[in-house]
C-alpha positions in Angstrom: 0.0 0.0 -0.1 1.3 3.6 -0.9 0.2 6.9 0.5 0.1 9.8 -1.7 -0.3 13.1 0.1 -1.2 16.6 -1.6 -1.4 19.9 0.3 -0.6 21.3 3.7 1.1 20.2 6.9 -2.1 19.1 8.3 -2.6 16.6 5.5 1.0 15.4 6.2 0.0 14.8 9.8 -3.3 13.1 8.9 -1.2 10.8 6.6 1.2 9.9 9.2 -2.0 9.1 11.6 -3.4 6.9 8.9 0.0 5.1 8.3 0.1 4.3 12.0 -3.3 2.9 12.1 -2.6 0.7 9.1 0.7 -0.7 10.0 0.6 -4.2 11.0 -2.2 -5.1 8.8 -0.8 -3.8 5.5 2.8 -3.6 4.0 3.4 0.2 3.5 5.8 0.9 0.5 7.6 4.0 -0.5 7.1 3.7 -4.2 3.8 3.9 -5.8 4.6 1.3 -8.6 5.1 -1.4 -6.1 1.6 -0.9 -4.6 -1.7 -2.5 -5.3 -3.5 0.2 -3.3 -3.0 3.7 -3.1 -4.5 6.0 -0.5 -4.7 9.5 -1.8 -4.8 12.3 0.8 -6.1 15.2 -1.3 -6.0 19.1 -1.4 -8.7 21.1 -3.0 -7.6 24.5 -1.9 -7.5 25.7 -5.7 -9.0 24.6 -9.0 -5.5 23.7 -9.9 -5.3 21.3 -6.9 -8.4 19.6 -8.2 -6.7 19.2 -11.8 -3.7 17.9 -10.1 -5.5 15.2 -8.3 -7.2 14.3 -11.6 -4.1 14.0 -13.4 -2.7 11.6 -10.7 -5.8 9.5 -10.8 -5.5 9.1 -14.4 -2.0 8.1 -14.3 -2.8 5.5 -11.9 -6.0 3.8 -13.3 -4.6 0.4 -12.8 -4.3 0.8 -9.0 -7.1 0.2 -6.3 -7.5 4.0 -5.1 -9.0 5.2 -1.9 -9.6 8.8 -1.9 -9.7 11.0 1.2 -8.6 14.4 2.4 -10.4 17.9 1.3 -10.9 16.7 -2.3 -13.1 13.9 -0.9 -15.6 16.5 0.4 -15.5 18.7 -2.8 -15.2 16.3 -5.8 -15.0 13.0 -4.3 -18.9 12.1 -5.2 -18.1 13.0 -8.9 -14.9 11.0 -9.1 -16.6 8.0 -7.5 -19.4 8.3 -9.9 -16.9 8.4 -12.8 -15.2 5.4 -11.7 -12.0 7.2 -11.2 -11.6 5.9 -7.6 -12.7 2.6 -5.7 -13.8 4.3 -2.6 -14.1 7.8 -1.0 -13.9 8.6 2.6 -13.8 11.8 4.6 -11.6 13.3 7.5 -13.7 11.8 10.2 -13.3 8.2 8.8 -9.5 8.4 8.4 -8.8 6.9 12.0 -11.0 3.8 10.7 -8.8 3.3 7.6 -7.7 -0.4 8.5 -11.4 -1.3 8.6 -12.1 0.6 5.4 -9.5 -1.0 3.2 -10.8 -4.4 4.1 -14.2 -3.6 2.3 -14.6 -5.6 -1.0 -17.4 -3.5 -2.5 -16.7 0.3 -3.7 -18.1 2.8 -1.2 -18.5 6.5 -0.4 -18.6 7.8 3.0 -17.6 11.4 3.7 -19.2 11.9 7.0 -19.6 15.0 8.9 -17.1 18.0 9.6 -17.5 18.1 13.4 -14.8 15.4 14.2 -11.7 15.7 16.3 -9.0 13.1 16.3 -9.1 10.6 19.0 -5.8 9.0 18.3 -2.3 10.5 18.2 0.8 9.8 16.1 3.7 8.2 18.1 6.2 7.4 15.5 7.1 9.4 12.3 9.3 7.9 9.6 12.8 9.3 9.2 12.4 12.9 10.0 14.1 15.0 12.5 11.0 17.2 13.0 7.4 16.2 14.0 4.3 17.9 12.8 1.7 18.2 15.7 -1.8 18.9 14.8 -3.5 21.2 17.5 -6.7 21.9 15.9 -9.2 21.5 12.8 -11.3 23.7 10.8 -11.8 27.5 10.4 -14.3 30.1 11.3 -13.0 32.7 9.0 -15.0 33.6 5.9 -12.2 34.8 3.4 -13.7 35.5 0.0 -11.0 33.2 -1.9 -10.9 30.3 0.4 -13.0 26.9 0.2 -11.4 25.4 3.3 -14.1 26.2 5.9 -16.5 24.3 3.7 -14.3 21.1 3.5 -12.9 21.1 7.0 -15.7 22.6 9.0 -15.8 24.8 11.8 -12.6 25.5 14.2 -12.2 23.0 17.1 -9.2 22.2 19.2 -7.5 18.9 20.0 -7.6 18.0 23.5 -4.6 19.5 25.3 -3.8 16.2 27.1 -3.4 14.3 23.6 -1.2 17.1 22.3 1.1 16.9 25.3 1.2 13.3 25.5 2.2 13.1 21.8 4.9 15.4 22.2 6.1 13.4 25.3 6.2 10.3 23.5 8.0 11.8 20.3 10.4 13.7 22.4 11.4 10.5 24.3 11.9 8.8 20.8 14.5 11.3 19.7 12.5 14.3 18.1 13.8 17.6 19.1 11.9 19.9 16.9 8.0 20.3 16.8 6.0 22.1 14.3 2.4 23.0 15.5 0.0 23.0 12.7 -3.7 23.2 12.2 -6.1 24.9 9.8 -6.6 28.0 11.7 -4.0 27.6 14.5 -4.6 30.9 16.3 -8.1 29.7 17.1 -6.8 26.9 19.5 -8.6 26.7 22.8 -11.4 29.1 21.9 -13.7 26.2 22.3 -12.0 24.8 25.4 -11.3 27.7 27.8 -7.4 27.8 26.9 -5.3 29.3 24.4 -2.4 28.7 22.1 0.0 30.6 24.3 -1.1 28.6 27.5 -0.4 25.3 25.4 3.0 26.5 24.3 4.0 27.3 28.0 3.2 23.7 28.9 5.1 22.5 25.7 8.2 24.5 26.8 8.4 22.5 30.0 8.5 19.0 28.3 12.0 17.3 28.6 13.8 16.8 25.4 12.0 19.8 23.2 14.6 21.9 21.7 12.6 23.8 19.3 8.9 24.7 18.7 7.9 26.1 15.3 4.4 27.5 14.7 2.5 27.2 11.6 0.6 30.1 10.1 -1.2 32.7 12.3 -3.6 35.4 11.7 -2.7 39.1 12.7 -6.2 39.3 14.5 -5.5 36.5 16.7 -2.3 37.5 18.1 -2.9 39.0 21.7 -0.9 40.4 24.5 -0.7 37.0 26.3 0.9 35.6 23.2 3.4 38.5 22.9 4.5 37.9 26.7 5.8 34.4 25.9 7.9 35.1 22.9 11.2 35.4 24.8 11.4 31.7 25.5 14.4 30.2 23.7 12.6 27.1 22.7 10.4 29.1 20.4 11.8 29.4 17.0 12.7 33.0 16.0 10.6 33.0 13.1 6.8 33.5 12.8 4.6 33.3 9.8 1.5 35.8 9.9 -0.8 35.8 7.3 -1.5 39.3 5.6 -2.6 38.5 2.3 -2.5 42.1 1.1 -1.3 45.4 2.2 -4.1 47.7 1.1 -7.3 47.9 3.2 -9.6 48.3 0.0 -8.3 44.7 -1.3 -8.5 43.3 2.3 -12.1 44.3 2.4 -12.9 42.8 -1.1 -11.2 39.6 0.1 -13.3 39.7 3.2 -10.2 39.6 5.4 -10.2 40.6 9.2 -6.9 42.2 9.3 -6.0 45.8 8.4 -2.9 47.3 7.3 -2.3 49.9 10.0 -2.7 47.4 13.1 -0.8 44.6 11.2 2.2 46.9 10.7 2.2 47.8 14.4 2.2 44.2 15.3 5.0 43.4 12.9 7.1 46.1 14.1 6.7 45.1 17.7 7.7 41.4 16.7 10.7 42.6 14.7 11.9 44.6 17.7 11.9 41.3 19.7 14.3 39.9 17.1 11.9 37.8 15.0 12.3 37.0 11.3 8.9 37.3 9.8 7.0 35.6 7.0 3.7 36.2 5.5 1.3 35.1 2.7 0.2 37.5 -0.2 -2.0 37.0 -3.0 -1.6 38.9 -6.3 -4.1 39.3 -9.1 -7.3 38.8 -7.0 -10.5 40.4 -8.7 -10.3 44.2 -7.7 -6.6 44.6 -7.9 -6.1 47.7 -10.0 -2.8 49.1 -10.9 -3.3 51.8 -8.2 -4.3 49.3 -5.4 -1.4 47.0 -6.3 0.9 50.0 -6.1 -0.3 51.3 -2.9 -0.1 47.8 -1.4 3.4 47.4 -2.5 4.4 50.8 -1.0 2.7 49.6 2.3 4.6 46.1 2.0 7.7 47.9 1.9 7.4 49.2 5.4 6.9 45.8 6.8 9.9 44.2 8.3 9.5 40.8 6.5 12.2 38.2 5.7 10.1 35.3 4.2 6.9 35.4 2.0 4.7 32.9 0.2 3.3 34.7 -2.9 0.1 33.1 -4.6 -1.1 34.0 -8.1 -4.8 34.1 -7.6 -6.8 31.5 -9.4 -10.6 31.3 -8.9 -11.9 28.5 -6.6 -15.3 27.2 -7.6 -17.5 27.6 -4.6 -16.0 30.7 -3.2 -17.2 34.5 -3.2 -14.1 35.7 -5.1 -14.8 33.3 -8.0 -18.0 35.2 -8.7 -16.1 38.4 -9.1 -14.8 39.7 -12.5 -11.1 38.9 -13.0 -9.4 42.0 -14.2 -5.5 41.2 -14.2 -4.0 39.3 -17.0 -1.6 36.6 -16.5 1.5 38.5 -17.8 0.7 41.4 -15.3 0.4 38.9 -12.3 3.7 37.4 -13.1 5.4 40.9 -13.1 3.7 41.9 -9.8 4.6 38.6 -8.3 8.4 38.9 -9.3 8.3 42.6 -7.9 7.1 41.6 -4.6 9.6 38.5 -4.6 12.6 40.8 -5.2 11.4 43.1 -2.6 11.4 40.3 0.3 14.7 38.7 -1.1 16.4 42.0 -0.4 14.8 42.4 3.0 15.7 38.8 3.9 19.5 39.7 3.1 19.4 42.8 5.0 18.0 41.1 8.0 20.8 38.2 7.9 23.5 41.0 7.5 22.2 42.6 10.7 22.2 39.5 12.5 25.8 38.8 11.4 26.9 42.2 12.4 25.4 41.9 15.8 27.4 38.5 16.0 24.2 36.4 16.6 25.2 32.7 16.6 23.0 30.6 14.5 21.4 27.5 16.1 20.9 24.9 13.5 19.0 21.6 14.2 20.8 19.1 11.8 18.0 17.3 9.6 20.3 15.4 7.2 23.9 14.8 5.8 24.4 15.2 2.1 27.4 15.6 -0.2 29.9 16.2 2.7 27.8 18.7 4.5 25.3 18.7 7.5 21.9 20.4 6.6 19.2 22.1 8.6 17.3 25.3 9.6 18.6 27.9 11.8 16.3 29.5 14.4 15.2 32.3 11.8 14.0 29.4 9.4 16.9 29.7 6.9 18.3 26.9 5.5 22.0 26.1 6.4 
């Protein structure tokens, strides 16, 4: 059996969980050509993600394919009816994968989106870092995003399960833990706790050398979170999703953050010595040349070191997909490159400043290749 994973860190975690459940009953191989059964943990964040999934399925028509993940909830029924997959099961059913794989007749069971994992991952392949899922779902309603419709409302993993998992993995030699989720900043809102309180407990676990956080929302970072940032176990890099740097576009996108408050937050974090990354979308409907240039000028003010730039593509089933597309492809590429070059320069300036200050780099080694040890430093730069 082979596992094919598309998409985000949460999907990576879910695949590890399914592998752990299936081990013992099935031989899991590392090459898909060796497998008779393929479990596809899919992504559906864009129309392109759906196309990539369909292309993969078409290339593997000779396999017995079980489809799960976000694509199971968005286009799973259609693919099942077309005979592209043997079976479809949703997020809720992932922990029952061993039982599902035993079924002899094709089936589709996507289930509800109100589940929370009851099992934890206690063994992870040959990695030096471990992904830890702390929550599921999202309560935001961003205009371009389909994820709340395929992951459900925000809900938190039980704190004791998270801590137990980290203790076990730490005792097994893992030193770096990457906390992940669909909307991480919402952790604890349904269980009378918070991300900052969880982190304080993780910091106390023996063997934990570094904690890295997945993407956060500016509107979810409060004073309590800011108060714990000096702990040396926390990676000196935060990824905070802006998506744009002009309030007019943020309103079109139905985002909650605004430029003035976000800039003040980033400046405060930069003063604490953090490298800062973000997400940014170019080419979204409504992005006139004037809005782009204003956004670019505002972006220059942000103390950024890393960026994920996304060229907008319509996602069926979202508000943004109903809006008129106004930016042609060539212009989108030019705008993408302009922002990319800006952040490359900012990243270089940051590293030069740290070198001038004599800041020692703390690298967690991940592998040894061609005579060199490789890993990431505390600022999330590959060394």
